[in-house]
N, C-alpha and C positions, 0 to 999 in steps of 0.2 A: 345587746348594745351594738352588735356588729352583724355583718352578713358575710357569708363565706367562711373560709378557714383563717383564723387569726394567726399572725406571724409567730406568736409564742405558743400556739396550740391550746390556749386557755379560753374557754367559752365564758364571756362576761355577761352576767345577768343582773337585773335590778329588782329588788324586792319592793313592791309598791303596796302601801296600805290604803284602805279606803277610809275617808273621814267619817266619823260618826255623825248621825243626824243632829245630835246635841252634844254639848261638852259632857265629859264623863269624869267623875271623881277619880283622883289618882289612888288606885287601890293596889298598886304593884304591877310588875311586868307580867305579861302573859307569855307563856311559851308558844313558839310557833315551830311547827315541824313541816318540812316540805320534802316531797319525793319528786325528782325530776328525771323521768325516763328518757333515755337516749337510744336511738336506733343501734343495732348491733355493729354496724360498720362505720360508726361516727369517727370523725377525724380529730377529736379533742383528746388532749392528755390530762385535762382537769377542768374545773369550773370555779369561777369566782362569783360569789353572790354579794352584791352591794346593797346595804340597807341605808337608812337615813344617817347613821353615825358610825358605822363600822362595816366590815366585810368579813366573809367567811370563805375560805378556800378549801377545795378538795383537789389534791394533786395526784391522787391515784384512783382510777375508776375500775370497778365501782368503789365508792368510798363514803365516808361519813365525817361530818364536822359539826362542832358546836360553837356558837358565838358567845362572847363574854358580855354580860349586861353591865351597865354602869353600876357603881357601888351603891348609889342611893336611888331607890325607885319611888320615893316620896309617898309610900303607902301610909306612913305615920309622920308626915311632915307638919301637918296642921298643929299649931300651938308651939312649934319650935322656933328658935331664933335663926334667921338667915345670916350667913357670913359670906360676904362677897369675896371673890377671888383676890388673894393678896392682902386681905384685911385681917386684923387680929380679932380673935373671939372676945366678946365682952367678958369683963372680970366676973368671977363667981359662977360662970356657966360651965356645967360639965359637958363632955363630948356628946352624951346622950340627949342633951337639950339643944343641940346645934345641927344645922344643915349647911354644909359647906358647898359653895357653888361649884368647885372643881370636882365634886363627887356626882354632880347631876348630869343628865344627858346634855350633849353639846348645844342643842337647839332650845334649851330652856329659856323662857321669857319671864323676867322678873318685873312685876309692876309695883312700884312704890306708891304710897298714898298721894304724893304730889305730882305724879306722872300721868299723862294720858296714854291711850292705847292707839297707836297710829294705824293699825289694821285689824279689822275684825275677821279677816280671812281665816278659815279653819285649816289646821294642819295636824293630821293625826300623829305626826312624829314630834309634836311640840308639847312640852309640859309648861303650863303657865302657873306661876306662883304669885299670889296677891299678898302684899305685906302691909302691916299697919304701921303707925308712926313709931312704934318701938322696935320695928324690924322683925316682928313675929309673923309667921306665915298664918294667914287667916283662911286661905283657900289654896288648893292644889288640884288643878284639873288638866286633863289631856283634851286639847281642843282641836 
């Protein structure tokens, strides 16, 4: 993201994903591993890698870091009831029958049965949930 030596000595990188040719069912998160070699006499004291919704920092080189995935990967969302952020869960539903919006990735798009879709642009970092009139998830795809 920068040229030359950053003021704080941290190299800033962006992790960019390629959009799939077609939408893909939400089957859980995939692990991504990256090795970024630096020249021996590099001027950096660490590296920040920014993804779509989080970042990972390595402050000692050589080093290693792991990112934290959101709590819900939607691999088993279909058939569960969606609970919007700040809303109460429907009576009689157990936690295992619910998907709470605050547990989903930040860029999640929720399409309710009465709503249109303003953009068909593909975004590999976006989870799209399709709801029926009862608020149940009928489809969960990374698009």
